[in-house]
C-alpha positions in Angstrom: -61.4 163.0 184.1 -61.2 164.8 180.6 -58.1 163.2 178.6 -54.6 164.3 178.4 -55.4 165.3 174.8 -57.8 168.0 175.6 -56.5 169.5 178.9 -54.2 171.7 176.9 -57.0 173.3 175.0 -57.3 175.8 177.6 -53.8 177.2 177.4 -53.4 176.8 173.8 -57.0 178.8 173.2 -55.5 181.5 175.6 -52.1 181.6 173.7 -54.0 182.1 170.4 -56.3 184.6 171.9 -53.7 186.8 173.4 -51.0 186.4 170.8 -47.3 185.6 171.3 -46.7 189.2 172.3 -48.5 188.7 175.4 -48.0 184.9 176.0 -44.6 184.0 174.6 -44.3 180.4 173.2 -42.1 179.0 176.2 -44.8 180.2 178.4 -47.3 178.7 176.2 -45.6 175.4 176.4 -45.5 175.8 180.3 -49.1 176.5 180.2 -49.8 173.1 178.4 -47.6 171.4 181.0 -49.4 172.9 183.9 -52.8 171.8 182.3 -51.8 168.4 182.3 -49.8 168.3 185.5 -52.7 167.6 188.1 -53.0 164.1 186.6 -49.5 163.1 187.9 -51.6 162.1 190.8 -52.6 159.1 189.2 -49.3 157.4 190.3 -51.0 157.5 193.8 -52.8 154.3 192.7 -49.1 152.5 192.3 -48.6 153.4 195.9 -51.9 152.2 197.2 -53.4 155.5 198.0 -57.1 155.3 197.6 -59.1 157.6 195.0 -60.8 159.4 197.7 -57.9 160.6 199.7 -56.9 164.0 199.8 -53.6 162.6 197.9 -55.5 160.3 195.5 -56.8 161.1 192.0 -58.4 164.4 191.7 -57.2 165.3 195.1 -54.5 168.0 196.2 -53.1 168.3 192.8 -56.4 169.5 191.4 -56.7 172.0 194.2 -56.5 175.8 193.9 -53.8 175.9 196.4 -51.6 173.4 194.3 -52.2 175.8 191.0 -51.2 178.8 193.3 -48.1 177.1 194.5 -46.8 175.8 191.1 -47.7 179.2 189.4 -45.8 181.0 192.2 -42.7 178.8 191.9 -42.5 179.4 188.1 -42.9 183.2 188.6 -39.8 183.2 191.1 -37.8 181.6 188.3 -39.3 183.6 185.6 -36.2 185.0 183.7 -36.5 183.2 180.4 -40.4 183.4 180.2 -40.1 186.9 178.5 -43.3 188.2 180.2 -44.3 190.4 183.2 -44.7 188.4 186.6 -48.5 188.8 186.7 -49.0 187.6 183.2 -46.8 184.4 183.8 -48.8 183.9 187.1 -52.4 184.5 185.9 -51.5 182.3 182.7 -50.2 179.3 184.5 -52.8 179.6 187.2 -55.5 179.4 184.9 -53.9 176.9 183.0 -53.7 174.5 186.0 -57.1 175.3 187.5 -58.6 174.6 184.2 -57.7 170.9 184.7 -60.0 170.5 187.7 -62.6 172.8 186.1 -62.7 170.3 183.1 -62.8 167.4 185.4 -65.7 168.7 187.4 -67.8 169.1 184.3 -67.4 165.3 183.6 -70.0 162.5 184.0 -67.8 160.3 186.4 -65.5 159.9 189.2 -65.6 161.3 192.8 -65.5 165.0 192.0 -62.6 167.5 192.3 -60.8 168.4 195.7 -60.7 172.2 194.6 -60.5 173.2 198.4 -58.2 170.9 199.7 -56.3 171.0 202.4 -59.2 173.3 203.8 -61.9 170.7 203.0 -61.8 167.2 201.6 -65.0 167.8 199.9 -65.0 166.6 196.1 -67.1 169.0 193.9 -68.8 168.4 190.7 -70.4 171.1 188.7 -74.3 171.1 188.2 -73.6 170.9 184.2 -71.4 168.0 183.4 -71.5 167.3 179.6 -68.1 165.9 179.3 -68.0 162.1 179.1 -65.4 160.9 181.6 -62.4 159.3 180.3 -61.1 155.7 181.2 -58.0 155.7 183.0 -55.0 154.1 181.1 -54.1 153.8 177.4 -55.6 149.9 177.1 -58.9 151.1 178.3 -58.8 154.5 176.4 -58.3 152.9 173.0 -61.9 151.6 172.7 -65.4 152.4 171.6 -65.7 154.2 174.9 -62.7 156.0 174.3 -63.9 157.2 171.0 -67.2 158.4 172.6 -65.2 160.4 175.1 -63.1 162.0 172.2 -66.3 163.0 170.4 -67.7 164.6 173.6 -64.4 166.5 174.1 -64.5 167.9 170.5 -67.8 169.2 171.1 -67.5 170.4 174.8 -63.9 171.6 175.1 -62.2 171.9 171.6 -65.0 173.9 169.8 -65.3 176.3 172.5 -61.4 176.5 172.6 -61.4 177.0 168.8 -63.9 179.7 169.1 -62.0 181.6 171.9 -58.8 181.1 169.6 -60.6 182.6 166.5 -62.1 185.6 168.3 -58.7 186.6 169.6 -56.9 186.3 166.1 -59.9 188.0 164.6 -59.7 190.9 167.2 -56.0 191.4 167.0 -56.2 191.6 163.2 -59.1 194.1 163.4 -57.1 196.4 165.9 -54.0 196.0 163.5 -56.0 197.0 160.4 -57.8 200.0 162.1 -54.4 201.3 163.6 -52.9 201.0 159.9 -55.9 202.9 158.4 -55.6 205.5 160.8 -51.8 206.2 160.2 
């Protein structure tokens, strides 16, 4: 899996790309939470649920259905998010599903159950440049953990920063063009 530090890169980059007029700060916070939420399934290990189970790690909570359900729940209670329902839904759905997408690009594990409950197949992408993270803080703060962070800086944070900068520069360019025309 990618680390808990890097899953928020997607909603953060989208927040900066679109700006706080389109993605209010509170919605961005929800997006960050949604990008991490699928890994709550690690508690399954404590209950003896095996990794390969639909309810195990990278199972149902990493599925498209889970992202849809969670996004719809928030849309239903959206009054304080100060954005239209479609923006809320799409931002949260992309934030949640990005978790599985990043995990499917890692070098280890059993794949991601994107299609659970319709299929128990675990999926990896053909291109998998992100080093898989060890589970648990004890295993993470090691030389292997440092290798994972370096991998994520290149394959997650650098592209996220690029998306953010493009959005900020586009908004500034549009603002200056509109200012010059008036």
